N, C-alpha and C positions, 0 to 999 in steps of 0.2 A: 554204185557209181557215185563219185564225188563231183560236185560242181563248185566252181569258184565264184563267190559273191564279190561284188564291188563295194557294197555298203552293208552296214549292220542290219538294216531292214531286209535286204535281200538275203542275208545270211539266215535270219530268223525264218523267212519264208522257205528257203531251201531245206533247212533242218526239218520243218513241218512236213514238206513234201516227201522227204526221205522216210519219215515216220509213217505216212499214210499210203504211199504209192510204191509200186515196184519200179524203181528207176531204170531197170534194164529195158523197159518197154516204152519209154517216153523220151521226148527231147525237151530241153528247157531253154528258154530265151529270156534274158534279162531285158525287160522293157524300159524301165526307168528306175530311179532310186528306190521307189516303194512298190514296184510291180514286177511280177515274174509270170511268164506265160508257159504253160505246160501243154504239149501236143502229144497225143497218143498215136498208136500205129495206124489208126483209121483216119488220121489227119484231123481229128476233132481237138479243139483247144479250149482251155479254161485259163483264166487269169486270176492270180491271187495278189492281194494288196495288203500291205502292213500299214495300219493307220490307228492312231490312238492306242498303241500297245497291243493291238489285236490283229489277227490274220483273218481276212474275209475273202470269199469268192466274189469276183466282179461279174455282173450279168453279161450274157453273151452280146457281142456287137453285131454278129452276122450269123446266117444259118449254118456255117461251117464250124461254129463253136458249140460246145456242150451247153 
């Protein structure tokens, strides 16, 4: 499944996500220019950020996140 990025940073994150996850079983939300949220079928979420040329996972904000 292909997702449409609005920024170069989101594009790089989405490309990374497509390489490591099966996109048939997740939903993707563009949070902001540098952040993308991935939610799985169990409603658990994780956020990825593109900063300083690298992609990193953001720590969970609430118990519903991975």
